[in-house]
C-alpha positions as CSV (number, residue, x, y, z in Angstrom):
1,M,92.3,74.0,99.2
2,H,93.3,72.4,102.5
3,V,95.9,74.6,104.1
4,R,98.6,72.6,105.9
5,K,101.0,75.5,106.7
6,I,100.8,79.3,107.0
7,T,103.8,81.6,106.7
8,F,104.1,85.4,107.3
9,D,106.8,87.3,105.5
10,G,107.5,90.9,106.4
11,F,105.3,92.8,108.8
12,D,108.4,93.6,111.0
13,G,110.0,96.8,111.9
14,P,110.6,99.0,114.9
15,E,107.5,100.3,116.7
16,P,105.8,102.6,116.6
17,E,105.8,102.9,112.9
18,G,103.3,103.1,110.1
19,M,101.7,100.4,108.1
20,K,104.0,97.4,107.4
21,P,103.9,95.5,104.1
22,G,104.2,91.8,104.0
23,T,102.7,88.6,102.6
24,V,100.7,85.7,104.1
25,S,101.1,82.4,102.4
26,L,98.5,79.7,102.7
27,I,100.3,76.5,101.7
28,A,98.6,73.2,100.7
29,T,100.0,70.0,99.1
30,N,98.5,71.0,95.8
31,G,99.7,74.7,95.7
32,R,99.9,77.9,97.6
33,I,98.1,81.3,97.7
34,E,100.1,84.4,98.6
35,V,98.3,87.5,99.8
36,A,100.1,90.8,100.0
37,L,98.8,93.0,102.8
38,L,99.6,96.1,104.9
39,A,99.5,95.4,108.6
40,P,98.9,98.1,111.3
41,P,101.8,98.9,113.6
42,R,102.4,96.4,116.4
43,V,101.0,98.1,119.5
44,S,101.1,96.4,122.9
45,P,98.8,94.8,124.3
46,W,97.6,93.5,120.9
47,R,101.0,92.2,119.9
48,I,99.8,88.6,120.3
49,A,96.5,89.2,118.4
50,L,98.2,90.9,115.4
51,P,99.0,87.6,113.5
52,R,95.3,86.6,113.9
53,R,94.2,89.9,112.5
54,I,96.6,89.7,109.6
55,L,95.4,86.1,108.9
56,A,91.8,87.2,109.1
57,R,92.5,89.9,106.5
58,A,94.2,87.4,104.2
59,I,91.4,84.9,104.5
60,D,88.9,87.6,103.7
61,R,90.8,88.5,100.5
62,V,91.0,84.8,99.5
63,M,87.3,84.4,100.0
64,R,86.7,87.3,97.6
65,M,88.5,85.4,94.8
66,P,86.0,84.2,92.2
67,E,86.5,80.5,92.7
68,Y,86.0,80.8,96.5
69,R,83.2,83.4,96.3
70,T,81.1,81.2,93.9
71,G,81.7,78.0,96.0
72,Q,83.7,76.2,93.3
73,E,86.6,75.9,95.8
74,E,86.6,75.5,99.6
75,L,89.1,76.6,102.1
76,S,90.0,74.4,105.1
77,F,92.8,74.2,107.6
78,D,94.8,71.6,109.5
79,E,93.8,71.8,113.1
80,G,97.4,72.1,114.2
81,V,97.9,75.2,112.1
82,L,95.1,77.1,113.8
83,T,95.8,75.8,117.3
84,D,99.3,77.3,117.2
85,L,97.9,80.6,116.1
86,R,95.3,80.5,118.9
87,M,98.1,79.8,121.4
88,G,99.9,83.0,120.4
89,H,102.6,81.3,118.3
90,P,102.7,83.1,115.0
91,P,103.4,80.9,111.9
92,G,106.9,80.6,110.7
């Protein structure tokens, strides 16, 4: 699956607060994978790093799926998608 877009839904709320539920969607031209997660509260100074941590958890979950774990499927990303995340701009 070649991911062309990533979206985060949920994960908001006033801080400080407990774990926040939401979903990460990895969107490709041939489909999408939605991963439900609980994110830790947004605590400064890690506010910018939080989307990266959430995405890392989502990718970890995807890589545990049988088709990815056995190597039948591969996961790749458009460069622009990851560049925006590295620059501190969370996906839409």
